[in-house]
C-alpha positions as CSV (number, residue, x, y, z in Angstrom):
1,M,39.9,13.0,-18.8
2,P,41.5,14.4,-15.6
3,I,41.1,18.4,-15.2
4,S,44.8,19.0,-15.3
5,A,44.0,17.7,-18.9
6,A,41.4,19.4,-19.6
7,M,43.4,23.1,-18.5
8,K,46.1,22.2,-21.2
9,L,43.7,21.3,-23.7
10,A,41.9,24.5,-23.1
11,K,44.6,26.3,-23.4
12,G,45.9,25.2,-26.1
13,K,42.9,26.0,-28.2
14,N,43.5,29.7,-26.9
15,M,39.6,30.1,-25.7
16,R,38.4,33.4,-26.5
17,Y,36.1,33.6,-23.8
18,P,36.5,33.1,-20.1
19,H,33.9,30.8,-19.2
20,A,34.6,28.5,-22.3
21,L,37.1,26.9,-20.1
22,T,34.5,26.6,-17.0
23,I,31.5,25.1,-19.8
24,L,34.2,22.4,-21.1
25,L,35.3,21.3,-17.1
26,I,31.3,20.8,-16.6
27,L,30.8,19.0,-19.8
28,I,34.1,16.6,-18.8
29,S,32.4,16.1,-15.3
30,L,29.0,15.0,-16.3
31,S,30.3,12.6,-18.8
32,G,32.3,11.6,-16.3
33,K,29.6,11.1,-14.1
34,A,27.8,8.8,-17.1
35,A,31.1,7.1,-17.0
36,A,30.8,5.7,-13.6
37,L,27.9,3.7,-14.6
38,S,29.0,0.3,-15.7
39,D,28.0,-1.1,-19.4
40,D,25.3,-3.1,-17.5
41,E,24.1,-0.2,-15.5
42,Q,23.8,2.1,-18.7
43,A,22.5,-0.4,-20.5
44,I,19.5,-0.4,-17.4
45,S,19.2,2.8,-17.4
46,D,18.6,3.2,-21.5
47,W,16.1,0.3,-21.2
48,I,14.2,2.5,-18.5
49,D,14.0,5.4,-20.6
50,Q,12.5,3.3,-23.3
51,H,10.2,1.8,-21.1
52,Q,9.0,4.5,-18.7
53,E,5.6,5.0,-20.5
54,Q,4.8,1.4,-20.1
55,A,5.8,1.3,-16.3
56,I,3.1,4.5,-16.3
57,A,0.7,2.3,-17.9
58,L,0.7,-0.3,-15.4
59,L,0.2,2.6,-12.7
60,E,-2.7,3.9,-14.4
61,E,-4.0,-0.2,-14.9
62,T,-3.8,-0.3,-10.7
63,V,-4.7,3.2,-9.7
64,N,-8.2,2.5,-11.8
65,I,-9.1,-0.4,-9.6
66,G,-10.1,1.0,-6.4
67,S,-8.4,-1.4,-3.6
68,G,-9.3,0.6,-0.2
69,T,-8.3,-1.9,2.7
70,M,-11.9,-3.0,3.2
71,N,-12.5,-3.3,-0.4
72,H,-11.2,-6.7,-0.7
73,E,-12.5,-7.2,-3.8
74,G,-10.6,-4.4,-5.0
75,V,-7.1,-5.2,-3.2
76,R,-7.5,-9.0,-4.6
77,A,-7.5,-7.5,-7.9
78,V,-4.7,-5.0,-7.9
79,G,-3.0,-8.0,-6.6
80,D,-3.8,-10.2,-9.5
81,V,-2.7,-7.5,-11.9
82,M,0.9,-7.5,-9.7
83,A,0.7,-11.4,-9.8
84,R,0.5,-11.2,-13.4
85,E,3.5,-9.4,-13.9
86,L,5.7,-11.1,-11.5
87,S,4.3,-14.5,-12.9
88,A,6.4,-13.0,-16.3
89,L,9.4,-12.8,-14.8
90,N,9.5,-16.1,-13.2
91,L,9.0,-15.5,-9.7
92,D,7.0,-18.0,-7.7
93,V,3.7,-16.1,-7.0
94,R,1.2,-16.9,-4.1
95,W,-2.0,-14.8,-2.7
96,I,-1.8,-15.4,1.0
97,D,-5.5,-15.3,2.4
98,M,-6.2,-14.0,5.9
99,P,-8.2,-15.9,8.5
100,E,-12.0,-14.8,8.5
101,A,-11.8,-13.1,11.5
102,V,-8.5,-11.0,10.8
103,N,-11.0,-9.5,8.1
104,R,-8.5,-8.5,5.3
105,A,-8.0,-9.5,1.9
106,G,-4.4,-11.1,2.1
107,H,-1.1,-10.5,0.8
108,L,0.8,-11.3,-2.7
109,F,4.2,-12.5,-2.1
110,A,6.7,-13.6,-5.0
111,K,10.1,-15.4,-4.6
112,K,12.8,-16.6,-6.8
113,A,16.3,-18.2,-5.2
114,G,19.7,-16.7,-6.5
115,A,23.2,-16.3,-5.1
116,G,24.4,-12.5,-3.4
117,A,21.9,-10.9,-1.0
118,K,18.8,-12.1,-0.4
119,L,16.7,-8.8,-1.1
120,L,13.1,-8.3,0.1
121,L,11.4,-5.7,-1.8
122,I,8.2,-4.2,0.0
123,G,5.0,-2.7,-1.3
124,H,1.6,-2.9,-0.9
125,L,-1.8,-3.2,-2.6
126,D,-4.4,-0.9,-0.7
127,T,-5.0,2.6,-0.5
128,V,-7.2,5.3,2.2
129,F,-10.1,5.5,-0.6
130,E,-12.7,2.9,0.0
131,A,-15.3,2.2,-2.3
132,D,-17.8,5.0,-1.5
133,D,-15.1,7.8,-2.0
134,E,-15.7,10.2,-5.3
135,F,-11.8,10.0,-5.5
136,Q,-11.6,6.8,-7.6
137,A,-9.4,7.4,-11.1
138,F,-6.4,7.7,-12.7
139,N,-6.4,11.3,-14.3
140,R,-3.1,12.9,-16.5
141,T,-2.2,16.2,-17.3
142,A,0.8,16.5,-18.8
143,N,3.6,15.2,-16.7
144,T,1.4,14.9,-13.6
145,A,-1.5,12.8,-12.7
146,E,-3.8,12.2,-10.3
147,G,-5.1,9.6,-8.5
148,P,-6.0,7.2,-5.4
149,G,-2.7,5.8,-4.2
150,I,-1.1,7.0,-7.2
151,S,1.7,8.0,-4.4
152,D,0.7,5.9,-1.5
153,M,2.0,3.7,-3.3
154,K,0.9,2.3,-6.8
155,S,4.0,3.9,-8.2
156,G,5.9,2.3,-5.6
157,N,4.6,-0.9,-6.9
158,A,5.0,-0.6,-10.2
159,V,8.8,0.8,-9.5
160,I,9.4,-2.4,-8.5
161,V,8.4,-4.7,-11.1
162,Y,10.3,-2.7,-13.6
163,A,13.3,-2.4,-11.9
164,L,13.3,-6.0,-12.1
165,K,12.3,-6.2,-15.4
166,A,15.3,-4.1,-16.0
167,L,17.7,-6.4,-14.5
168,D,15.9,-8.8,-16.5
169,H,16.5,-7.2,-19.6
170,I,20.5,-7.6,-19.1
171,G,20.2,-11.4,-17.8
172,A,20.8,-10.4,-14.2
173,L,17.8,-11.0,-12.6
174,E,18.7,-14.6,-13.1
175,D,20.9,-14.9,-10.6
176,M,19.7,-13.0,-8.0
177,A,17.7,-13.9,-4.3
178,V,14.5,-12.0,-4.1
179,T,10.7,-11.8,-2.3
180,V,8.7,-9.1,-3.2
181,A,6.1,-8.7,-0.5
182,Y,2.8,-6.9,-1.2
183,T,0.8,-6.6,1.6
184,G,-2.9,-6.0,1.6
185,D,-3.7,-4.0,4.6
186,E,-1.1,-1.5,5.2
187,E,-3.3,1.3,5.3
188,K,-5.3,-0.6,8.5
189,P,-3.7,-3.7,9.5
190,G,-5.7,-6.6,10.1
191,R,-5.3,-7.5,13.9
192,P,-3.6,-10.0,15.2
193,L,-0.4,-8.5,13.9
194,A,1.3,-11.8,14.4
195,V,-1.2,-13.2,12.0
196,S,-1.4,-10.4,9.6
197,R,2.4,-9.6,9.3
198,R,3.4,-13.4,9.9
199,D,4.5,-14.0,6.2
200,L,6.1,-10.3,6.3
201,L,8.2,-11.0,9.2
202,E,9.5,-14.5,7.8
203,A,10.3,-12.8,4.8
204,G,12.6,-10.2,7.0
205,Q,13.8,-12.8,8.7
206,W,15.2,-14.4,5.4
207,A,16.6,-11.3,3.9
208,D,19.8,-9.7,4.0
209,I,18.4,-6.2,3.0
210,A,14.9,-4.8,3.0
211,L,13.9,-1.9,0.5
212,G,10.9,-0.7,0.8
213,F,9.4,1.5,-1.9
214,E,6.9,4.2,-0.9
215,G,7.5,7.8,-2.3
216,A,11.0,9.4,-2.6
217,I,11.5,12.2,-1.3
218,T,13.2,15.5,-2.9
219,T,13.1,19.2,-1.7
220,E,15.3,22.0,-0.9
221,G,17.3,21.3,-4.0
222,D,18.3,17.7,-3.0
223,D,17.8,13.7,-2.8
224,W,17.0,12.6,1.0
225,A,17.1,8.6,2.0
226,T,15.3,7.5,4.6
227,I,17.0,5.2,7.1
228,A,14.4,5.7,10.3
229,R,10.6,5.4,10.5
230,R,9.3,6.4,14.0
231,S,6.6,3.5,15.4
232,S,2.8,3.9,15.6
233,S,1.2,3.1,18.8
234,S,-2.2,4.3,20.7
235,W,-3.1,4.2,24.3
236,L,-6.1,4.7,26.5
237,L,-6.6,6.0,29.6
238,E,-9.5,5.1,31.7
239,V,-10.0,7.6,34.9
240,K,-12.4,6.6,37.8
241,G,-13.8,9.1,40.6
242,R,-16.3,9.2,43.2
243,Q,-19.1,10.9,42.2
244,A,-20.9,13.6,44.3
245,H,-22.1,17.0,45.1
246,S,-19.7,19.4,43.2
247,S,-20.0,21.6,46.8
248,A,-17.8,18.9,48.2
249,I,-15.1,18.2,45.8
250,F,-11.9,18.3,46.9
251,S,-12.8,17.4,50.7
252,D,-11.5,14.2,52.3
253,D,-14.9,11.9,51.5
254,V,-14.9,12.8,47.6
255,G,-11.5,13.6,46.2
256,A,-10.2,15.2,43.2
257,G,-12.7,13.7,40.5
258,A,-12.1,11.7,37.7
259,I,-11.6,14.7,35.4
260,N,-9.0,16.7,37.6
261,E,-7.2,13.3,37.7
262,A,-7.1,12.6,33.9
263,V,-5.9,16.6,33.6
264,R,-2.8,15.7,36.1
265,I,-1.8,12.4,34.4
266,L,-2.0,14.4,30.7
267,N,0.0,17.4,32.3
268,A,2.6,14.8,33.7
269,F,2.7,13.6,30.4
270,Y,3.5,16.5,28.6
271,T,5.9,17.9,32.0
272,Q,7.8,14.7,32.2
273,V,7.8,12.2,29.6
274,R,8.4,14.9,26.8
275,G,11.1,16.3,25.1
276,E,13.3,13.2,23.7
277,Y,13.9,13.2,20.3
278,G,12.0,10.8,17.9
279,L,9.4,10.6,21.1
280,T,5.3,12.5,20.5
281,F,2.6,11.7,22.2
282,N,-0.6,13.3,21.3
283,A,-4.0,13.2,23.3
284,G,-6.7,12.6,20.1
285,N,-9.8,11.9,21.8
286,I,-11.2,12.8,25.9
287,Q,-14.8,11.8,27.2
288,G,-15.2,12.4,30.8
289,G,-18.5,13.4,33.4
290,T,-20.9,11.4,35.2
291,A,-21.2,9.0,32.1
292,A,-18.7,8.5,29.5
293,T,-18.6,5.7,26.8
294,Y,-16.3,5.4,24.3
295,E,-15.4,3.1,21.6
296,A,-11.8,2.9,20.4
297,A,-12.5,1.1,16.7
298,S,-14.7,4.0,15.7
299,N,-13.2,7.0,17.6
300,K,-16.9,7.9,18.7
301,G,-17.7,8.5,22.5
302,T,-20.5,9.8,24.2
303,T,-20.5,12.1,27.5
304,F,-23.0,13.8,30.1
305,G,-21.8,15.7,32.7
306,K,-23.4,19.0,35.1
307,T,-21.5,21.4,36.3
308,N,-22.5,21.0,39.8
309,V,-21.6,17.1,39.8
310,V,-18.4,15.5,40.2
311,P,-17.5,13.6,37.4
312,S,-17.2,9.9,38.1
313,N,-15.6,8.9,34.7
314,T,-13.1,9.8,31.8
315,V,-11.2,8.3,28.9
316,V,-8.6,9.7,27.1
317,H,-7.6,8.3,24.0
318,G,-3.8,8.9,22.1
319,G,-1.2,7.6,19.9
320,I,2.6,7.5,20.6
321,R,5.0,7.3,18.2
322,A,9.0,6.3,19.0
323,L,12.6,6.3,17.3
324,S,13.6,3.0,18.7
325,V,12.4,-0.4,20.7
326,E,14.1,1.2,23.6
327,Q,12.9,4.1,23.4
328,L,9.3,3.6,23.1
329,K,9.5,0.7,26.3
330,N,11.0,3.5,28.5
331,A,8.3,6.0,27.5
332,K,5.6,3.4,28.5
333,Q,7.6,2.9,31.5
334,H,7.8,6.6,32.6
335,M,3.6,7.0,31.8
336,Q,2.8,3.9,33.5
337,A,4.5,5.3,36.7
338,I,2.9,9.1,36.4
339,V,-0.5,7.0,36.0
340,A,-0.1,4.8,39.3
341,K,0.0,8.3,41.1
342,H,-3.7,9.1,41.9
343,L,-5.2,11.9,43.2
344,P,-7.5,11.2,46.4
345,H,-10.6,9.0,45.5
346,T,-9.4,8.4,41.5
347,E,-7.8,5.4,40.5
348,A,-6.9,5.2,36.3
349,T,-4.9,2.5,34.3
350,L,-3.3,2.8,31.0
351,S,-3.1,0.8,28.3
352,F,-1.2,0.7,25.1
353,D,-2.2,-1.2,21.7
354,D,1.0,-1.4,19.4
355,S,1.1,-1.5,16.1
356,Y,4.0,-0.4,13.5
357,P,7.3,-0.9,15.6
358,P,10.0,1.3,15.0
359,M,12.5,1.2,12.3
360,A,15.8,2.7,14.0
361,P,18.6,4.5,12.0
362,T,21.2,1.6,12.6
363,E,24.8,1.8,10.9
364,G,23.2,-0.9,8.3
365,N,21.0,1.5,7.1
366,K,23.3,4.2,7.3
367,T,25.3,1.9,4.8
368,L,22.5,1.3,2.5
369,A,21.7,5.0,2.2
370,L,25.7,5.8,1.4
371,A,25.0,3.1,-1.4
372,L,22.2,4.7,-2.6
373,S,23.9,7.7,-2.8
374,K,26.5,6.9,-4.6
375,V,24.1,5.5,-7.4
376,N,22.0,9.0,-7.3
377,E,25.2,10.6,-7.8
378,D,26.3,8.2,-10.9
379,L,23.1,9.2,-12.6
380,G,24.3,12.5,-12.5
381,R,22.3,13.8,-9.3
382,G,23.9,15.1,-6.5
383,A,24.5,13.0,-3.3
384,M,21.8,12.4,-1.0
385,K,21.3,13.4,2.6
386,T,19.3,11.4,5.3
387,W,15.7,12.3,6.2
388,D,14.5,13.2,9.6
389,P,12.2,10.5,10.7
390,L,9.7,12.8,12.3
391,R,8.8,13.8,9.0
392,R,7.6,10.6,8.0
393,G,5.0,7.8,8.6
394,A,5.0,4.4,9.9
395,A,5.4,1.5,7.4
396,D,5.3,-2.3,6.5
397,I,9.4,-1.9,6.5
398,A,9.4,-1.2,10.0
399,F,8.2,-5.2,10.8
400,V,11.5,-6.1,8.9
401,A,14.0,-3.6,10.6
402,P,15.1,-5.7,13.6
403,Y,16.2,-8.6,11.3
404,T,17.7,-7.0,8.4
405,D,19.4,-3.6,7.0
406,A,16.4,-1.8,5.8
407,L,16.4,1.5,3.5
408,A,12.6,3.1,2.9
409,G,11.6,5.9,0.4
410,L,12.6,4.5,-3.2
411,G,9.4,5.1,-5.3
412,A,8.5,7.9,-7.3
413,L,7.8,11.8,-6.5
414,G,4.5,12.4,-5.4
415,K,2.2,14.5,-2.9
416,G,-0.8,14.7,-1.2
417,G,-1.0,11.3,0.3
418,H,-4.1,10.6,1.7
419,T,-6.0,13.2,0.3
420,P,-8.5,14.0,-2.7
421,N,-5.2,15.9,-4.2
422,E,-3.2,12.7,-4.4
423,S,-0.8,13.2,-6.9
424,L,2.9,11.8,-8.8
425,Q,5.3,13.5,-11.2
426,L,5.7,10.8,-13.9
427,D,8.9,11.4,-14.8
428,S,10.1,10.4,-11.9
429,M,9.1,6.8,-12.7
430,A,12.2,6.3,-14.5
431,L,14.2,8.1,-12.0
432,A,12.8,5.7,-9.4
433,I,13.3,2.6,-11.2
434,K,16.9,3.3,-11.7
435,R,18.0,4.3,-8.7
436,A,16.3,0.7,-7.5
437,A,17.5,-1.6,-10.1
438,I,21.4,-0.2,-9.9
439,L,21.2,-0.6,-6.3
440,M,19.7,-4.1,-6.2
441,L,22.4,-5.1,-9.5
442,R,25.1,-3.6,-7.0
443,L,24.4,-5.0,-4.0
444,S,23.5,-8.4,-5.3
445,K,26.9,-8.4,-7.0
446,D,28.8,-6.9,-4.4
447,S,27.8,-9.9,-2.1
448,R,28.7,-12.0,-4.7
449,D,32.4,-10.8,-5.4
450,K,32.6,-10.5,-1.3
451,G,31.5,-14.3,-1.3
452,G,28.2,-14.5,0.0
453,Q,25.5,-17.2,-0.3
């Protein structure tokens, strides 16, 4: 009903209380939002409301299976559960083993052919809680549940399954082109990445749209969409100096020493490289003295030095994050140029180890966020804002972002990830499933309507 007609109706009924017209207009507005859903979409929403507890039961089943990244048996067991669910939806399911040298459990992929936009749905089976961690079980209290990986990201895994089930309920899944990718080592990716992420990269090249199902964000009274995530790489600075009695430091024969050279470099990083939005770098570990050893894999080292000896060795291990490939490349070049300007009688090398690439905030990603925002509004919630990428970590979706439009944060609402207080707001499961299923339906239908194959 148009607002003008509602006002005429209200006046015609000679309402006695001033707020009655306001109430009527609110009810009409809310009904208008509900009417924004098509019949199929309303059927999806209704089905999800009726099956939220089944989705929570699937979540509970997987949370109660410990699946820390290095618990290969547990990761595969969670994969078996998800394979069972996806096979029941007639997706072609395959387990992808990793070579022994990679030392990871592997991944679960499932695929079906169809028309319209090719959708890649991304989750992960592993958690940060290994087999010897005390935090191992699902525990529910009313509308909240705690458990290892419940938010990051076993709830997102269940959201994927139940969004597909909801689409199947109305007969829409049969015509959709979908790949589900559950990686088994998102929390600690196997090396080399060319091997451990090969299948995900191939799926990204196949896809038109990638959707990541790590936790959604609702804060400050708003729902937020994630269109960008920063990269995650590490760097290792190794510095050598000339060992000598400290009384001779800064002399022409002895020079500055390894620690002073490391300090010069770190200070130049801070003063010359810092400041660009999206770029951060952190020195997380430093060892320096006449003897310094460091093992990057374990983040542990040993040092020995005396105040009357010029130090000959320093090692600094740090991390760097960037918002785009170009930003990361430029930062690396700038840091290398700083390292190359050695103090007297010192030398230094800087190496990088790239892990997660950046997911830049492209125009295609922004368009996906607008589509999700419209779904959110049509479900009776407000328009969605875009989340600051500096406030989210890296994720597997970044590997495919160079090849396809991508949108992250489509999971349920949780908090305390990676801690023994990790929890989930259980009634947010239905919301997440609805948003995902309706968005997928619209994206697929829109592509077919425009003649996409």
